[in-house]
MARTOR-589492 format. One line per 3 residues: number of its first residue (from 0); for each residue x, y, z of C-alpha. Coordinates in steps of 0.02 Angstrom, whole numbers, plus 50000, padded with zeros to 5 digits. Each point is the difference from the previous one (the first is absolute). Example, Ala and Ser with C-alpha at 12.3 -4.5 7.8 and 13.67 -1.06 7.14 Angstrom:
# residues 2
0> 50615/49775/50390 ~ 50069/50172/49967 .
END
This chain:
# residues 350
0> 49519/52269/50209 ~ 49867/50010/49866 ~ 49975/49843/49893 .
3> 49903/49991/49838 ~ 49950/49821/50036 ~ 50031/49980/50187 .
6> 49922/49827/50013 ~ 50114/49923/49867 ~ 50152/50094/50067 .
9> 49971/49941/50179 ~ 49971/49819/49945 ~ 50159/50004/49897 .
12> 50098/50072/50145 ~ 49932/49863/50113 ~ 50064/49867/49881 .
15> 50169/50087/49986 ~ 50017/50013/50187 ~ 49952/49819/50027 .
18> 50128/49950/49869 ~ 50137/50094/50095 ~ 49947/49921/50164 .
21> 50012/49823/49929 ~ 50161/50032/49904 ~ 50094/50099/50128 .
24> 49940/49942/50171 ~ 49951/49821/49962 ~ 50125/49966/49860 .
27> 49874/49907/49892 ~ 50036/49946/49824 ~ 49939/50109/49856 .
30> 49892/49859/49933 ~ 49913/49980/50166 ~ 49966/50185/50012 .
33> 49940/50009/49821 ~ 49880/49853/50023 ~ 49924/50083/50153 .
36> 49980/50168/49914 ~ 49909/49918/49855 ~ 49879/49916/50121 .
39> 49958/50166/50083 ~ 49976/50084/49832 ~ 49889/49860/49938 .
42> 49893/50009/50156 ~ 49982/50189/49987 ~ 49950/49983/49817 .
45> 49874/49864/50041 ~ 49910/50097/50138 ~ 50024/50166/49907 .
48> 50045/50088/50160 ~ 50153/50077/50085 ~ 50079/49917/50155 .
51> 49921/50122/50121 ~ 49831/49945/49930 ~ 50026/49813/50012 .
54> 49889/49893/50113 ~ 49999/49819/50054 ~ 49852/49969/49886 .
57> 50108/50056/49852 ~ 50123/49864/50042 ~ 49857/49874/50013 .
60> 49939/50048/49827 ~ 50175/49981/49925 ~ 50026/49832/50084 .
63> 49833/49937/49934 ~ 50053/50052/49826 ~ 50171/49918/50013 .
66> 49931/49838/50069 ~ 49839/49983/49901 ~ 50048/50078/49834 .
69> 50191/49998/49983 ~ 50015/49841/50104 ~ 50162/50045/50087 .
72> 50080/49868/50113 ~ 49982/50021/50187 ~ 50186/50035/50022 .
75> 49986/50139/49870 ~ 49848/50074/50088 ~ 50096/50005/50164 .
78> 50149/50080/49914 ~ 49888/50138/49929 ~ 49920/50027/50169 .
81> 50172/50009/50078 ~ 50053/50139/49881 ~ 49842/50102/50034 .
84> 50022/49975/50188 ~ 50181/50061/49997 ~ 49955/50151/49895 .
87> 49860/50045/50119 ~ 50119/49979/50147 ~ 50115/50126/49918 .
90> 49868/50133/49955 ~ 49913/49988/50169 ~ 50159/50004/50104 .
93> 50018/50153/50113 ~ 50186/49998/49957 ~ 49960/50063/49825 .
96> 49899/50154/49949 ~ 49862/49918/49900 ~ 49857/49999/50128 .
99> 50024/50186/50031 ~ 50031/50040/49818 ~ 49840/49912/49946 .
102> 49896/50077/50139 ~ 50056/50175/49952 ~ 49977/49977/49813 .
105> 49852/49882/49986 ~ 49913/50007/50168 ~ 50030/49815/50034 .
108> 50144/49882/50035 ~ 50054/49825/49950 ~ 49958/49850/50106 .
111> 50058/49820/50008 ~ 49878/49895/49895 ~ 50083/49829/50025 .
114> 49947/49914/50159 ~ 50003/49823/50070 ~ 49818/49977/49959 .
117> 50011/50045/49815 ~ 50168/49930/49945 ~ 50066/49825/49966 .
120> 50092/49916/50143 ~ 50159/49903/49967 ~ 49941/49836/50074 .
123> 50114/49873/49914 ~ 50189/49993/49974 ~ 49991/49950/49818 .
126> 49870/50069/49879 ~ 50073/49929/49841 ~ 49886/49904/49883 .
129> 49961/49829/50074 ~ 50047/49920/49834 ~ 50180/50055/50021 .
132> 50094/49850/50068 ~ 50165/49908/49989 ~ 50025/49897/49844 .
135> 50009/49813/50028 ~ 50162/49912/49962 ~ 49917/49921/49849 .
138> 49943/50168/49934 ~ 50174/50072/50025 ~ 50082/49857/49907 .
141> 49875/50016/49857 ~ 50026/50187/49993 ~ 50190/49991/50001 .
144> 50001/49861/49871 ~ 49888/50104/49886 ~ 50113/50152/50021 .
147> 50152/49896/49951 ~ 49906/49928/49852 ~ 49969/50175/49931 .
150> 50187/50026/49990 ~ 50027/49836/49910 ~ 49854/50033/49884 .
153> 50064/50172/49950 ~ 50173/49931/49966 ~ 49934/49854/49901 .
156> 49890/50111/49891 ~ 50134/50130/49980 ~ 49887/50136/50069 .
159> 50041/50158/50095 ~ 49963/49996/50184 ~ 50105/49851/50054 .
162> 50114/50112/50105 ~ 49851/50088/50082 ~ 49915/49833/50034 .
165> 50160/49937/50080 ~ 50012/50156/50108 ~ 49817/49987/50057 .
168> 50015/49816/50042 ~ 50147/50045/50111 ~ 49907/50148/50076 .
171> 49859/49885/50058 ~ 50122/49876/50074 ~ 50085/50139/50095 .
174> 49835/50064/50069 ~ 49960/49827/50064 ~ 50177/49953/50050 .
177> 50028/50155/50107 ~ 49818/50050/50037 ~ 50018/50172/49921 .
180> 49864/50119/49946 ~ 49975/50067/49823 ~ 50075/50170/50031 .
183> 50142/49931/50103 ~ 50043/49877/49859 ~ 49987/50132/49867 .
186> 50123/50113/50090 ~ 50133/49868/50029 ~ 50175/50038/49938 .
189> 50137/49875/49958 ~ 50096/50052/50156 ~ 49858/49954/50115 .
192> 50049/49816/50002 ~ 50154/49964/50104 ~ 50092/49860/50088 .
195> 49949/49923/50164 ~ 50147/49928/50098 ~ 49881/49873/50079 .
198> 49953/49933/49826 ~ 50158/50001/49892 ~ 49925/49872/49881 .
201> 49881/50133/49936 ~ 50142/50110/49939 ~ 49952/50180/49960 .
204> 49817/49966/50032 ~ 49996/49952/50185 ~ 49895/50147/50050 .
207> 49890/50135/49920 ~ 50003/50179/50062 ~ 49827/50075/49972 .
210> 50022/50187/50000 ~ 49825/50051/49947 ~ 49892/49906/50124 .
213> 49822/50056/50027 ~ 49992/50162/50095 ~ 49867/50069/50115 .
216> 49929/50174/49978 ~ 50131/50129/50035 ~ 50142/49876/50015 .
219> 50145/49964/49882 ~ 50020/49835/49908 ~ 50028/49858/50124 .
222> 50156/49897/49971 ~ 50026/49819/50044 ~ 50116/49857/49960 .
225> 49918/49837/49946 ~ 50109/49846/50014 ~ 49994/49877/49853 .
228> 49916/49837/50049 ~ 49953/49926/49831 ~ 50154/49940/49906 .
231> 49902/49972/49838 ~ 49947/50183/50001 ~ 50182/50050/50025 .
234> 50047/49896/49848 ~ 49865/50084/49897 ~ 50052/50179/50038 .
237> 50186/49960/49986 ~ 49971/49928/49827 ~ 49898/50153/49950 .
240> 50135/50122/50060 ~ 50138/49904/49911 ~ 49916/49955/49836 .
243> 49843/50104/49969 ~ 50021/50174/50075 ~ 50161/50039/49905 .
246> 49901/49980/49836 ~ 49897/50155/50038 ~ 50048/50165/49921 .
249> 50094/50114/50122 ~ 50009/49858/50128 ~ 50176/50051/50048 .
252> 49944/50180/50031 ~ 49843/49965/50102 ~ 49989/49945/50181 .
255> 49827/49921/49986 ~ 49991/49810/50015 ~ 49849/49989/49884 .
258> 50018/50096/49839 ~ 49883/50033/49854 ~ 50043/49990/49815 .
261> 50014/50188/49999 ~ 50128/49998/50139 ~ 49886/50060/50139 .
264> 49946/49922/50164 ~ 49859/49871/50000 ~ 49847/50077/50085 .
267> 49877/49919/50124 ~ 49856/50017/49877 ~ 50096/49899/49870 .
270> 50029/49863/50128 ~ 49815/50000/50044 ~ 49948/49991/49817 .
273> 50115/49855/49959 ~ 49942/49904/50153 ~ 49817/50026/49952 .
276> 50037/49943/49822 ~ 50077/49836/50059 ~ 49868/49973/50134 .
279> 49858/50022/49875 ~ 50083/49891/49869 ~ 50012/49860/50130 .
282> 49821/50025/50059 ~ 50055/50033/50178 ~ 49895/50091/50128 .
285> 49970/50179/49941 ~ 50028/50066/50176 ~ 50183/49950/49995 .
288> 50121/50147/49981 ~ 50190/50015/50014 ~ 49983/50040/50186 .
291> 49936/49822/50022 ~ 50178/49942/49966 ~ 50051/50090/50161 .
294> 49855/49917/50091 ~ 50059/49833/49933 ~ 50177/50030/50062 .
297> 49938/50032/50175 ~ 49880/49853/50001 ~ 50122/49873/49929 .
300> 50141/50053/50116 ~ 49885/49973/50149 ~ 49942/49832/49931 .
303> 50181/49947/49976 ~ 50038/50033/50183 ~ 50079/50173/49998 .
306> 49984/50096/50161 ~ 49858/50128/49980 ~ 50111/50135/50078 .
309> 50132/49966/49867 ~ 49871/50011/49861 ~ 49932/50160/50076 .
312> 50171/50083/49991 ~ 50034/49929/49827 ~ 49850/50085/49922 .
315> 50012/50161/50104 ~ 49841/49989/50103 ~ 50000/50105/50156 .
318> 49873/49889/50088 ~ 49979/49812/50011 ~ 49813/50025/49972 .
321> 50036/50067/49825 ~ 50102/49847/49956 ~ 49859/49891/50068 .
324> 49879/50085/49880 ~ 50113/49951/49855 ~ 50005/49820/50053 .
327> 49874/49881/49920 ~ 50070/49831/50043 ~ 49937/49851/49904 .
330> 49882/49864/50062 ~ 50143/49873/49998 ~ 50103/50112/50113 .
333> 49855/50028/50119 ~ 49961/49813/50006 ~ 50183/49960/50036 .
336> 50001/50125/50144 ~ 49835/49928/50065 ~ 50069/49822/49992 .
339> 50158/50051/50092 ~ 49899/50084/50139 ~ 49881/49854/50015 .
342> 50142/49875/50008 ~ 50083/50103/50135 ~ 49836/50015/50098 .
345> 49954/49817/49985 ~ 50172/49926/50032 ~ 50017/49905/50166 .
348> 50073/50103/50140 ~ 50167/49926/50053 .
END
């Protein structure tokens, strides 16, 4: 086959083939595939070379640029390297035609340019910003009080936004009360709360069915049921469902628990923006984000004596080590544990 621009055509065919491999064989999500394709295209543009011309030194140059000029985070660097490594695995595999195709057309063939000695190792379990931490109980109380005050202030001044402020105050209480993530919370429907026969006093809100739990690459949304353990949070969401949500336009026709004034579903970005607005108004630590409410749920449950295995299942962690990373118990809790252990060790043997 004669090609007017064989280099561009072959590169495009490589990307299309890699896309089919990821979508068909590995069942990866479109967003994951798209992100990886963009990384490969950016790298090719940076080095101004085709994949069969790439070298390990080209990768070194790109990494130097990303770290020294663009200042990408270490986890982002490793993600980029992972995408390049996987693409190189595909185009160098003998199971596909690319080594032979390139040799015949261009007199060379692609090679793997990502090696142990020039890529970032995954050495720690959690690479989030160190400033991300659970909120203290005092910070939580201050935050929730401020959120409630915004509702009262809007009502008192006769301003628009009282309903949205009420909704957002409840959103934050749900995120803390059930340890849910932003996306999980945004996607909740009214039918996701249901009774728990073991806790009849909580009525229709004894448990929360999370249907859009965080998924891993190539997997569907992970479901879990989180049992209600904070009665005050149950009261807050029950009041919202009974008295606030029905005031939204099209509330009767929409399944979403959290609605906007236009009748749509509240989005994660809107939750993040409102949280940041309240946080900054209170002068709280700028590293705090909505996900810290989930961290706080885990930490405070552990501090209050909940079994770590129970908390792990509640928040949908596969491994206990992940739950441990979320836990930032207070100094008072640590001192109490130390005192208990010392008393046990120093008590007379009977």
